[in-house]
C-alpha positions as CSV (number, residue, x, y, z in Angstrom):
1,M,-5.4,-11.3,5.0
2,S,-2.6,-8.9,4.2
3,I,-0.8,-6.0,5.7
4,Y,-0.8,-2.4,4.2
5,I,2.4,-0.5,4.4
6,G,2.2,3.2,3.7
7,N,4.6,6.2,3.5
8,L,7.3,4.1,1.8
9,S,10.3,5.5,0.1
10,Y,9.9,5.5,-3.7
11,E,13.2,3.5,-3.8
12,V,11.8,0.5,-2.0
13,T,11.8,-2.9,-3.6
14,E,10.0,-6.2,-2.9
15,E,13.2,-7.7,-1.6
16,D,13.7,-4.8,0.8
17,L,10.2,-5.4,2.3
18,K,10.6,-9.2,2.3
19,G,13.8,-8.7,4.3
20,V,12.2,-6.5,6.9
21,F,9.0,-8.5,7.4
22,S,10.7,-11.9,7.4
23,E,12.1,-10.9,10.9
24,Y,8.5,-11.5,12.1
25,G,7.7,-14.7,10.3
26,K,7.4,-16.3,6.9
27,V,6.5,-13.8,4.1
28,N,4.2,-15.4,1.5
29,N,3.8,-12.5,-0.9
30,V,4.9,-8.9,-1.4
31,Q,3.2,-6.4,-3.8
32,V,4.6,-3.0,-4.5
33,P,2.2,-1.2,-6.9
34,T,3.8,1.0,-9.5
35,D,2.7,4.1,-11.3
36,R,1.4,3.3,-14.8
37,E,3.1,6.2,-16.4
38,T,6.5,6.3,-14.6
39,G,6.9,2.7,-13.4
40,R,8.0,4.1,-10.0
41,P,6.6,2.6,-6.8
42,R,3.6,4.5,-5.6
43,G,4.7,4.8,-1.9
44,F,2.7,1.9,-0.5
45,A,2.8,-1.9,-0.6
46,F,1.1,-5.0,0.7
47,V,2.7,-8.0,2.5
48,E,1.1,-11.3,3.2
49,M,2.5,-13.5,5.9
50,Q,2.0,-17.1,6.9
51,T,-0.1,-16.5,10.0
52,E,-2.2,-13.7,11.6
53,A,0.0,-13.9,14.7
54,Q,3.0,-13.1,12.5
55,E,1.1,-10.2,10.8
56,A,0.1,-8.8,14.2
57,A,3.7,-8.9,15.5
58,A,4.9,-7.1,12.3
59,I,2.2,-4.5,12.6
60,E,3.0,-3.9,16.3
61,A,6.7,-3.6,15.7
62,L,6.7,-1.6,12.5
63,D,3.8,0.9,12.7
64,G,5.4,4.3,13.2
65,A,8.9,3.0,12.8
66,E,11.4,4.9,10.8
67,W,12.7,3.1,7.8
68,M,14.6,4.4,4.7
69,G,14.1,7.9,6.0
70,R,10.3,7.6,6.4
71,D,7.9,6.9,9.3
72,L,6.0,3.8,8.2
73,K,2.2,3.4,8.4
74,V,1.5,-0.3,8.9
75,N,-1.9,-1.9,9.5
76,K,-4.3,-4.6,8.3
77,A,-5.2,-4.1,4.7
78,R,-8.8,-3.3,4.0
79,P,-10.7,-5.1,1.3
80,R,-10.5,-3.3,-2.0
81,Q,-13.5,-1.2,-2.9
82,D,-15.4,-2.0,-6.1
83,R,-14.9,1.1,-8.4
84,S,-18.5,0.9,-9.5
85,S,-19.7,1.5,-5.9
86,R,-17.9,4.8,-5.4
87,S,-20.0,7.9,-5.1
88,Y,-19.7,10.7,-7.6
89,A,-22.2,13.0,-5.9
90,G,-21.1,16.6,-6.0
91,G,-18.5,16.0,-8.7
92,N,-18.4,16.7,-12.4
93,F,-19.5,13.1,-13.3
94,G,-21.1,13.1,-16.7
95,N,-20.1,16.7,-17.5
96,N,-18.4,16.7,-20.9
97,N,-17.3,20.3,-20.7
98,R,-13.6,20.3,-21.7
99,S,-12.7,23.0,-19.3
100,N,-13.6,20.7,-16.4
101,R,-11.4,17.8,-17.6
102,R,-8.1,16.9,-16.0
103,Y,-5.3,15.7,-18.1
């Protein structure tokens, strides 16, 4: 399982996160997703730790904590939703009218 960290500074690095989370145990992996167009961090990340007890301790200590000028949102990561299972009801799905397209 992994931990979701939200409301991160756009200046955060994997090393920054590893440093903070290593205070609660061994960090196995850090992922900081970046924007495809700008290459900037997207404001959230995922951290995997050695044990669930270490993850629980990190979540307890860091959820709501201020770091790099932001109040962190830290919790267990939810499994990724399959994009094909998302609902498009009520949207413009399948509408090829150019005026409705977003660029």
